[in-house]
KEKE-3310 file (N, C-alpha, C; in steps of 0.2 Angstrom, whole numbers, plus 5000, padded with zeros to 4 digits):
npx = (4334:4336:4351:4345:4343:4356:4368:4372:4386:4390:4380:4388:4400:4403:4397:4408:4416:4410:4416:4429:4434:4435:4428:4411:4396:4378:4370:4356:4357:4367:4359:4348:4354:4356:4343:4338:4337:4338:4342:4348:4359:4366:4366:4378:4388:4391:4395:4406:4416:4419:4427:4436:4438:4440:4428:4416:4403:4398:4387:4371:4382:4386:4394:4410:4430:4443:4452:4456:4456:4463:4456:4458:4459:4459:4459:4470:4479:4483:4488:4499:4509:4521:4520:4505:4491:4476:4467:4471:4472:4462:4452:4444:4431:4428:4434:4433:4446:4462:4469:4462:4452:4459:4462:4451:4447:4457:4459:4453:4463:4477:4497:4503:4490:4483:4477:4468:4463:4451:4450:4451:4438:4445:4459:4475:4489:4505:4507:4494:4488:4482:4478:4481:4469:4463:4452:4455:4469:4478:4490:4484:4487:4486:4495:4494:4501:4507:4515:4525:4533:4530:4531:4545:4551:4549:4557:4564:4557:4550:4559:4562:4551:4553:4564:4556:4547:4553:4562:4550:4547:4559:4556:4547:4552:4559:4571:4577:4573:4573:4575:4568:4571:4559:4553:4546:4544:4556:4556:4570:4569:4559:4540:4534:4529:4523:4522:4514:4512:4504:4500:4492:4493:4498:4513:4523:4517:4511:4507:4498:4501:4497:4505:4503:4504:4505:4507:4507:4502:4496:4491:4476:4476:4468:4470:4474:4477:4488:4502:4517:4532:4528:4528:4524:4520:4519:4522:4535:4536:4533:4522:4506:4501:4500:4492:4486:4500:4510:4502:4507:4519:4524:4514:4524:4537:4534:4530:4541:4553:4546:4545:4560:4561:4556:4565:4577:4578:4579:4596:4599:4593:4602:4613:4606:4596:4603:4610:4600:4596:4591:4596:4608:4624:4622:4617:4606:4590:4582:4568:4560:4549:4548:4559:4576:4587:4602:4613:4623:4619:4620:4614:4608:4610:4614:4603:4591:4590:4591:4605:4614:4628:4631:4640:4642:4646:4644:4627:4611:4596:4579:4561:4545:4540:4545:4552:4560:4570:4576:4592:4591)
npy = (4609:4624:4639:4652:4659:4662:4679:4691:4691:4678:4672:4675:4669:4655:4653:4654:4644:4635:4636:4635:4624:4625:4623:4623:4632:4630:4645:4642:4630:4635:4645:4635:4629:4639:4647:4654:4668:4666:4679:4686:4674:4682:4692:4693:4687:4698:4708:4700:4699:4715:4715:4709:4695:4685:4681:4670:4669:4657:4652:4640:4631:4638:4647:4652:4651:4657:4653:4637:4643:4639:4640:4651:4643:4642:4627:4621:4630:4631:4615:4620:4627:4630:4634:4631:4639:4639:4649:4662:4665:4670:4668:4677:4681:4694:4710:4727:4728:4722:4727:4738:4728:4720:4733:4733:4724:4724:4726:4714:4705:4691:4693:4692:4688:4685:4691:4685:4689:4685:4695:4714:4729:4741:4742:4750:4755:4762:4781:4783:4777:4768:4750:4741:4724:4713:4698:4685:4684:4684:4687:4692:4703:4703:4708:4706:4714:4721:4732:4734:4743:4754:4765:4769:4756:4752:4755:4754:4743:4744:4736:4725:4718:4716:4708:4698:4695:4692:4683:4672:4670:4668:4651:4650:4650:4658:4667:4680:4688:4708:4721:4737:4752:4760:4749:4739:4727:4719:4709:4708:4725:4724:4727:4714:4715:4724:4734:4737:4744:4752:4760:4764:4773:4783:4789:4787:4776:4759:4753:4747:4739:4736:4725:4724:4716:4712:4702:4700:4687:4679:4688:4695:4696:4708:4716:4735:4745:4748:4757:4757:4747:4729:4713:4695:4680:4669:4671:4672:4660:4650:4642:4636:4642:4638:4648:4644:4637:4648:4658:4649:4650:4664:4668:4661:4664:4679:4677:4674:4681:4693:4689:4689:4702:4708:4708:4709:4718:4729:4724:4711:4710:4717:4713:4705:4713:4723:4713:4713:4721:4731:4742:4746:4753:4757:4772:4786:4794:4804:4808:4822:4830:4843:4841:4838:4824:4816:4803:4791:4774:4768:4756:4754:4764:4759:4764:4760:4769:4779:4776:4788:4793:4807:4823:4829:4822:4806:4803:4803:4794:4798:4793:4800:4808:4800:4792:4781:4782:4777:4786:4793)
npz = (5075:5079:5075:5078:5091:5094:5092:5081:5082:5087:5075:5062:5066:5067:5051:5046:5054:5046:5033:5036:5028:5016:5009:4998:5003:5006:5001:5007:5015:5027:5030:5035:5046:5053:5055:5049:5033:5019:5011:5023:5026:5016:5018:5031:5028:5018:5029:5036:5020:5025:5034:5032:5026:5015:5004:4992:4980:4969:4958:4961:4969:4980:4995:4997:5006:5001:5003:5014:5030:5046:5061:5075:5090:5107:5116:5108:5107:5118:5121:5114:5120:5135:5146:5150:5156:5158:5164:5161:5149:5133:5120:5106:5094:5086:5091:5096:5101:5107:5115:5123:5127:5137:5146:5150:5156:5167:5182:5189:5184:5182:5181:5164:5160:5143:5129:5114:5096:5083:5071:5072:5079:5076:5077:5085:5082:5084:5089:5087:5077:5064:5064:5053:5054:5047:5046:5054:5047:5055:5070:5083:5099:5115:5132:5150:5162:5179:5187:5202:5208:5198:5186:5186:5183:5169:5160:5144:5141:5128:5119:5125:5123:5108:5106:5112:5106:5091:5093:5095:5084:5076:5084:5074:5062:5056:5054:5050:5053:5060:5074:5074:5081:5092:5092:5081:5070:5057:5043:5028:5025:5023:5036:5046:5059:5073:5090:5103:5117:5133:5147:5163:5176:5193:5197:5207:5212:5210:5191:5177:5166:5146:5135:5118:5104:5086:5073:5057:5046:5036:5027:5016:4997:4995:5003:5006:5015:5019:5022:5020:5015:5018:5022:5026:5038:5030:5016:5020:5024:5013:5015:5021:5039:5055:5064:5079:5083:5080:5090:5102:5104:5104:5116:5127:5125:5128:5143:5149:5143:5153:5164:5166:5166:5172:5183:5180:5173:5160:5155:5150:5140:5133:5123:5111:5108:5100:5090:5083:5077:5066:5060:5061:5060:5051:5039:5045:5048:5061:5066:5075:5079:5072:5069:5063:5063:5058:5054:5060:5063:5081:5087:5103:5119:5139:5144:5134:5126:5108:5100:5089:5079:5076:5065:5078:5086:5096:5102:5111:5109:5114:5119:5116:5101:5090:5077:5066:5051:5037:5030:5014)
capx = (4338:4341:4352:4343:4346:4362:4368:4374:4393:4390:4380:4393:4406:4395:4396:4415:4418:4407:4416:4434:4440:4439:4423:4407:4392:4371:4364:4350:4359:4366:4350:4344:4358:4354:4336:4338:4332:4346:4344:4351:4365:4371:4371:4381:4392:4395:4400:4412:4418:4421:4429:4445:4436:4439:4423:4415:4399:4394:4378:4370:4389:4385:4398:4416:4431:4446:4459:4457:4455:4463:4454:4460:4456:4461:4462:4476:4483:4485:4494:4507:4511:4527:4516:4500:4485:4468:4463:4475:4470:4455:4452:4438:4431:4430:4434:4436:4453:4464:4473:4455:4450:4466:4462:4443:4445:4464:4458:4453:4469:4485:4501:4503:4484:4483:4468:4470:4454:4453:4451:4447:4439:4450:4464:4480:4497:4508:4506:4488:4490:4478:4483:4475:4465:4459:4449:4458:4473:4486:4489:4484:4487:4490:4496:4493:4510:4505:4521:4523:4537:4529:4533:4553:4553:4545:4565:4567:4549:4546:4565:4562:4544:4554:4568:4553:4543:4558:4564:4545:4548:4564:4556:4544:4557:4560:4578:4581:4570:4575:4570:4569:4569:4559:4545:4541:4548:4557:4563:4572:4567:4548:4538:4529:4526:4521:4521:4510:4512:4502:4502:4491:4494:4501:4517:4528:4515:4510:4504:4495:4505:4496:4508:4500:4508:4500:4508:4506:4502:4493:4487:4473:4480:4464:4474:4475:4477:4494:4504:4523:4531:4524:4526:4518:4524:4518:4526:4540:4542:4529:4518:4502:4503:4496:4492:4487:4505:4514:4502:4509:4527:4526:4515:4529:4543:4532:4529:4550:4554:4542:4547:4567:4561:4555:4568:4581:4575:4584:4604:4601:4592:4603:4619:4602:4593:4610:4611:4596:4596:4589:4600:4617:4630:4617:4615:4597:4589:4578:4563:4558:4544:4550:4567:4581:4595:4604:4619:4624:4614:4624:4613:4605:4613:4611:4597:4587:4592:4594:4614:4616:4635:4632:4647:4643:4647:4641:4621:4607:4590:4573:4556:4545:4536:4551:4551:4567:4569:4584:4594:4591)
capy = (4612:4629:4644:4659:4662:4668:4683:4693:4688:4670:4667:4673:4662:4646:4653:4656:4638:4630:4640:4637:4619:4627:4620:4625:4629:4634:4651:4638:4627:4640:4647:4631:4626:4644:4648:4665:4668:4668:4685:4685:4675:4685:4700:4692:4685:4702:4709:4697:4702:4718:4713:4704:4688:4680:4674:4671:4666:4653:4651:4634:4630:4644:4652:4646:4653:4658:4646:4635:4645:4636:4648:4652:4639:4641:4621:4620:4634:4627:4610:4621:4630:4625:4636:4633:4641:4641:4654:4668:4664:4673:4667:4678:4682:4700:4715:4733:4730:4717:4731:4739:4722:4720:4739:4735:4723:4725:4725:4708:4701:4691:4696:4683:4684:4686:4689:4686:4689:4684:4703:4718:4735:4746:4738:4755:4756:4771:4787:4782:4776:4762:4743:4736:4719:4709:4694:4677:4684:4688:4685:4700:4698:4709:4703:4711:4715:4724:4731:4736:4747:4760:4766:4770:4748:4751:4758:4747:4736:4740:4733:4721:4717:4717:4703:4691:4692:4690:4675:4670:4669:4659:4647:4648:4646:4664:4667:4683:4694:4712:4726:4745:4755:4758:4742:4738:4720:4720:4706:4710:4731:4725:4727:4709:4715:4731:4732:4744:4746:4755:4760:4767:4770:4787:4793:4784:4769:4752:4756:4744:4740:4731:4725:4722:4713:4710:4698:4698:4678:4677:4694:4694:4701:4713:4725:4741:4753:4748:4765:4757:4741:4725:4708:4690:4675:4664:4673:4671:4652:4646:4638:4636:4643:4636:4652:4643:4636:4654:4662:4648:4651:4670:4668:4657:4670:4686:4673:4670:4688:4695:4687:4692:4707:4711:4706:4711:4727:4729:4724:4705:4711:4722:4711:4700:4718:4723:4709:4711:4728:4733:4748:4743:4755:4760:4780:4785:4800:4806:4813:4823:4835:4846:4841:4829:4822:4814:4801:4781:4770:4764:4752:4757:4762:4754:4766:4759:4776:4775:4780:4791:4795:4814:4826:4834:4816:4803:4807:4797:4801:4791:4793:4807:4806:4798:4787:4781:4780:4775:4789:4794)
capz = (5079:5073:5081:5079:5098:5092:5090:5076:5081:5087:5069:5057:5067:5065:5044:5047:5055:5042:5027:5036:5030:5009:5005:4997:5008:4997:5008:5009:5021:5029:5034:5041:5049:5059:5057:5046:5030:5014:5012:5031:5027:5013:5024:5034:5022:5016:5036:5036:5020:5026:5040:5026:5024:5006:5006:4985:4979:4963:4956:4961:4973:4986:4996:4999:5007:4995:5005:5021:5037:5050:5067:5081:5098:5116:5118:5102:5110:5127:5117:5113:5125:5136:5153:5151:5158:5154:5165:5158:5140:5133:5113:5104:5087:5082:5094:5093:5101:5112:5120:5126:5131:5143:5148:5151:5164:5171:5190:5190:5179:5184:5176:5159:5155:5135:5125:5106:5091:5077:5070:5079:5071:5080:5081:5085:5083:5086:5088:5086:5068:5064:5065:5051:5058:5042:5049:5052:5043:5057:5077:5087:5104:5119:5135:5155:5167:5185:5190:5210:5206:5192:5180:5184:5183:5165:5156:5140:5140:5121:5116:5127:5118:5101:5104:5114:5093:5084:5097:5093:5074:5076:5084:5069:5056:5055:5058:5048:5058:5066:5075:5072:5086:5098:5091:5075:5068:5051:5038:5020:5025:5024:5042:5049:5065:5076:5097:5106:5126:5135:5154:5166:5182:5196:5196:5211:5213:5203:5187:5175:5158:5142:5131:5112:5096:5079:5067:5048:5046:5027:5023:5007:4990:4995:5009:5003:5021:5023:5020:5018:5014:5023:5022:5032:5040:5025:5010:5020:5027:5007:5017:5027:5046:5060:5070:5084:5084:5085:5097:5109:5101:5105:5122:5130:5126:5130:5147:5149:5144:5157:5171:5169:5164:5180:5191:5180:5169:5149:5153:5151:5134:5125:5119:5108:5101:5098:5087:5077:5075:5056:5055:5065:5057:5044:5037:5046:5051:5065:5067:5081:5076:5067:5069:5058:5064:5052:5057:5058:5069:5083:5091:5110:5126:5143:5147:5129:5120:5102:5099:5082:5078:5071:5064:5083:5089:5099:5106:5112:5109:5119:5120:5112:5093:5086:5069:5064:5043:5032:5025:5008)
cpx = (4343:4345:4350:4341:4351:4361:4371:4383:4395:4388:4384:4400:4407:4396:4403:4418:4415:4410:4426:4440:4441:4431:4415:4399:4384:4371:4361:4353:4361:4362:4345:4348:4358:4347:4335:4338:4340:4346:4349:4357:4372:4372:4376:4389:4396:4397:4406:4416:4423:4427:4437:4444:4438:4433:4420:4409:4400:4387:4378:4377:4388:4392:4404:4424:4438:4453:4455:4456:4458:4462:4458:4457:4462:4463:4470:4481:4488:4490:4498:4511:4513:4521:4509:4496:4479:4464:4465:4475:4462:4454:4445:4439:4433:4426:4436:4444:4455:4466:4468:4453:4454:4462:4456:4443:4452:4463:4457:4457:4475:4490:4502:4497:4486:4475:4471:4461:4455:4451:4449:4446:4439:4458:4470:4486:4501:4507:4498:4484:4484:4481:4478:4477:4462:4458:4453:4465:4479:4488:4486:4484:4490:4490:4495:4499:4507:4513:4521:4527:4534:4533:4541:4554:4551:4553:4568:4561:4550:4551:4564:4557:4547:4558:4564:4550:4549:4561:4561:4547:4554:4561:4549:4545:4562:4565:4581:4577:4574:4571:4570:4565:4563:4555:4543:4550:4550:4559:4564:4567:4556:4546:4531:4527:4526:4521:4517:4509:4508:4499:4497:4491:4497:4506:4520:4520:4512:4507:4502:4498:4498:4500:4506:4503:4503:4506:4509:4508:4502:4491:4484:4477:4474:4467:4477:4477:4483:4498:4512:4524:4530:4526:4522:4521:4522:4521:4533:4544:4537:4527:4512:4506:4499:4497:4492:4496:4512:4512:4506:4517:4528:4523:4521:4536:4541:4531:4536:4552:4551:4545:4557:4567:4562:4559:4574:4582:4582:4591:4603:4599:4598:4607:4611:4599:4598:4609:4605:4594:4595:4597:4606:4623:4627:4617:4606:4598:4581:4573:4558:4555:4547:4557:4571:4587:4596:4614:4619:4622:4619:4622:4608:4611:4609:4601:4590:4588:4595:4601:4614:4624:4634:4639:4648:4646:4640:4633:4617:4600:4584:4566:4552:4541:4542:4550:4558:4567:4576:4586:4593:4599)
cpy = (4618:4635:4650:4661:4663:4675:4686:4689:4682:4665:4669:4668:4656:4648:4652:4647:4633:4632:4637:4631:4621:4622:4623:4625:4634:4638:4646:4634:4629:4643:4640:4630:4633:4648:4654:4662:4667:4672:4688:4686:4679:4690:4700:4693:4692:4707:4704:4697:4709:4717:4708:4698:4688:4679:4679:4666:4662:4653:4642:4631:4632:4649:4646:4654:4653:4654:4647:4641:4640:4641:4644:4646:4639:4632:4620:4624:4632:4621:4612:4621:4628:4627:4637:4635:4645:4646:4660:4667:4665:4674:4673:4681:4688:4704:4720:4733:4725:4721:4734:4733:4723:4727:4738:4731:4720:4722:4718:4702:4697:4692:4689:4685:4689:4685:4690:4686:4688:4691:4709:4727:4741:4746:4748:4751:4761:4773:4788:4780:4770:4755:4738:4727:4714:4702:4686:4678:4687:4688:4692:4698:4703:4705:4711:4709:4721:4724:4735:4741:4754:4762:4767:4762:4746:4752:4753:4743:4738:4737:4726:4715:4715:4711:4699:4691:4692:4683:4668:4667:4664:4654:4644:4645:4654:4665:4674:4690:4699:4717:4733:4748:4760:4751:4740:4730:4720:4713:4708:4716:4729:4724:4720:4710:4721:4729:4739:4742:4752:4756:4767:4767:4778:4786:4792:4781:4762:4753:4747:4743:4732:4732:4721:4723:4712:4707:4699:4688:4678:4683:4694:4700:4708:4720:4729:4746:4752:4754:4762:4749:4734:4719:4701:4685:4669:4667:4671:4664:4650:4643:4638:4639:4642:4641:4652:4642:4645:4659:4656:4651:4658:4673:4668:4662:4676:4683:4675:4678:4691:4694:4692:4698:4711:4711:4709:4718:4724:4726:4716:4706:4714:4720:4708:4706:4723:4721:4710:4717:4734:4737:4748:4747:4757:4766:4777:4791:4800:4808:4813:4830:4837:4845:4837:4830:4816:4809:4793:4776:4765:4760:4758:4758:4759:4756:4764:4766:4771:4781:4779:4794:4800:4817:4829:4827:4811:4804:4800:4801:4796:4796:4798:4804:4807:4794:4787:4779:4781:4782:4791:4797)
cpz = (5076:5080:5080:5086:5100:5090:5086:5076:5081:5078:5063:5062:5065:5058:5044:5051:5050:5035:5028:5033:5019:5006:5004:5002:5005:5003:5010:5015:5025:5035:5036:5044:5056:5058:5056:5040:5024:5012:5018:5030:5018:5014:5027:5032:5019:5023:5037:5030:5023:5030:5038:5024:5016:5004:4997:4985:4971:4963:4958:4965:4980:4989:4998:5001:5001:4997:5012:5025:5043:5059:5074:5087:5104:5115:5114:5105:5116:5127:5116:5117:5132:5145:5151:5157:5158:5157:5166:5151:5138:5125:5110:5097:5084:5090:5094:5093:5106:5118:5125:5130:5136:5147:5153:5159:5167:5178:5192:5186:5182:5176:5172:5158:5149:5135:5117:5103:5083:5070:5076:5074:5073:5084:5083:5086:5084:5085:5084:5079:5067:5063:5059:5051:5054:5045:5048:5050:5047:5064:5080:5096:5109:5128:5143:5160:5172:5184:5196:5209:5204:5189:5176:5185:5175:5156:5149:5138:5133:5116:5116:5123:5112:5101:5108:5108:5092:5089:5097:5086:5073:5077:5079:5064:5052:5058:5056:5052:5061:5068:5074:5077:5085:5095:5085:5074:5061:5046:5028:5021:5024:5033:5042:5055:5072:5085:5100:5112:5126:5140:5158:5172:5187:5197:5205:5216:5208:5197:5182:5168:5151:5134:5122:5105:5092:5074:5061:5047:5034:5026:5018:5006:4993:5000:5007:5007:5020:5017:5019:5020:5017:5020:5027:5033:5034:5021:5013:5020:5017:5012:5020:5034:5047:5065:5078:5087:5086:5087:5102:5107:5106:5115:5128:5129:5129:5141:5154:5149:5150:5163:5172:5168:5169:5185:5190:5174:5161:5151:5152:5145:5127:5120:5114:5103:5099:5091:5082:5075:5069:5055:5061:5058:5050:5044:5041:5047:5056:5067:5073:5082:5073:5063:5067:5061:5061:5055:5056:5064:5071:5089:5098:5116:5131:5146:5137:5122:5114:5101:5090:5080:5072:5069:5072:5090:5092:5101:5104:5113:5111:5119:5113:5105:5089:5081:5067:5057:5042:5029:5018:5005)
residu = (MET:THR:LEU:ASN:HIS:LEU:ASN:SER:ASP:ALA:ILE:ARG:THR:HIS:ILE:ILE:GLU:CYS:LEU:ALA:LEU:GLY:ASN:PHE:TYR:SER:GLY:GLU:LEU:LEU:GLY:GLU:HIS:LEU:GLY:ILE:SER:ARG:ALA:ALA:VAL:SER:ASN:HIS:ILE:LYS:CYS:LEU:ASN:ASP:LEU:GLY:LEU:ASP:ILE:TYR:SER:VAL:GLN:GLY:LYS:GLY:TYR:LYS:LEU:ALA:LYS:PRO:LEU:ILE:LEU:LEU:ASN:LYS:THR:ALA:ILE:LEU:THR:HIS:LEU:LYS:GLN:ALA:ALA:SER:ASP:ARG:LEU:MET:VAL:LEU:ASN:VAL:ILE:ASP:SER:THR:ASN:GLN:TYR:ILE:LYS:ASN:HIS:GLN:PRO:GLU:LEU:ALA:ASN:GLY:PHE:VAL:CYS:LEU:ALA:GLU:ALA:GLN:THR:ALA:GLY:ARG:GLY:ARG:GLN:GLY:ARG:ALA:TRP:VAL:SER:PRO:TYR:GLY:ALA:SER:LEU:TYR:LEU:SER:MET:HIS:TRP:ALA:PHE:ALA:LEU:GLY:TYR:GLN:ALA:LEU:ASN:GLY:LEU:SER:LEU:VAL:ILE:GLY:VAL:ALA:VAL:VAL:GLU:ALA:LEU:LYS:LYS:GLY:GLY:ILE:SER:GLU:ALA:LYS:VAL:LYS:TRP:PRO:ASN:ASP:ILE:TYR:VAL:HIS:GLY:GLU:LYS:LEU:ALA:GLY:ILE:LEU:ILE:GLU:VAL:GLU:GLY:GLN:MET:GLY:ALA:ALA:CYS:GLN:CYS:VAL:ILE:GLY:VAL:GLY:ILE:ASN:VAL:ALA:LEU:PRO:GLU:SER:VAL:THR:GLN:ILE:ASP:GLN:PRO:TYR:THR:ASP:VAL:GLN:THR:ILE:LEU:GLN:HIS:GLU:ILE:ASP:ARG:ASN:LYS:PHE:ALA:ALA:PHE:LEU:ILE:ASP:GLU:LEU:LEU:LEU:THR:MET:GLU:THR:PHE:GLU:LYS:SER:GLY:LEU:GLU:PRO:PHE:ILE:GLU:THR:TRP:GLN:ALA:ALA:ASP:VAL:TYR:ALA:ASN:LYS:PRO:ILE:LYS:LEU:ILE:ILE:GLY:GLN:LYS:THR:ILE:GLU:GLY:ILE:GLY:ARG:GLY:ILE:ASN:ASN:ALA:GLY:ALA:LEU:LEU:ILE:GLU:THR:GLN:GLU:GLY:LEU:ARG:ALA:TYR:GLN:GLY:GLY:GLU:ILE:SER:VAL:ARG:PRO:ALA:SER)
# end
């Protein structure tokens, strides 16, 4: 029986499943399984390499992944979840963006619906930056949540999600994760995770929220597009990572956090956020457009604004195109 009725994505998924254990597979054998030529197999392998998979070939042996790969698996994730809900979890292979998937399907989704993907071809970070998303190397996760009270109910949401990511990482054995205002996660001065929240709706009416989280798990050495110091879970913990278990940790924390946030807002999370603030009591620069403010980071206020002790006194800053960088 051949699989030649499958589309390109399904063919590549089958190739990855064959190679995932780390053994050699010949192009001839893969072609027989898939009902395609060895040349077609080679083309699909090239596409997978372009997605960030490190696949090499040895004459007489075939193709092999540089290291074994634990694929995302819906059943495995549900096994680890405390709040299992199979109808609220979608695991995809290659997609443009998990945030975009949620946005495309929002009218039909329940609160807490989660989409995960093995790779993104158009992953996004804050301020329109690309989020580097090599295949099987990280967690690319988006969650849907609708707020009946509209935009006024969202104050501090990105900070709260940062706390949720830090707590999920603690469950996975990473106790040293810190938050960078407003929504990045760092370990030892290197970026480990990022958050992108997108909201749609009319002022004064209910709004639809997409909560996107990207966590570097085991990035390939070939990654060159990241323009800042970064790290990944595997580097920190020094052992192979089960992304399904980490996904469950993250989903559980996000669900618990969102339920609390919807009822009580930012206030229950402020103390935890302050304790994890990577720039607490350190010199920082705050860049707002062409303006630069220098001072000492003093955490956040009850509205989630960044507090900086400047020469003119304690000042609060929030929103807009703001980035925080250590003072030189």
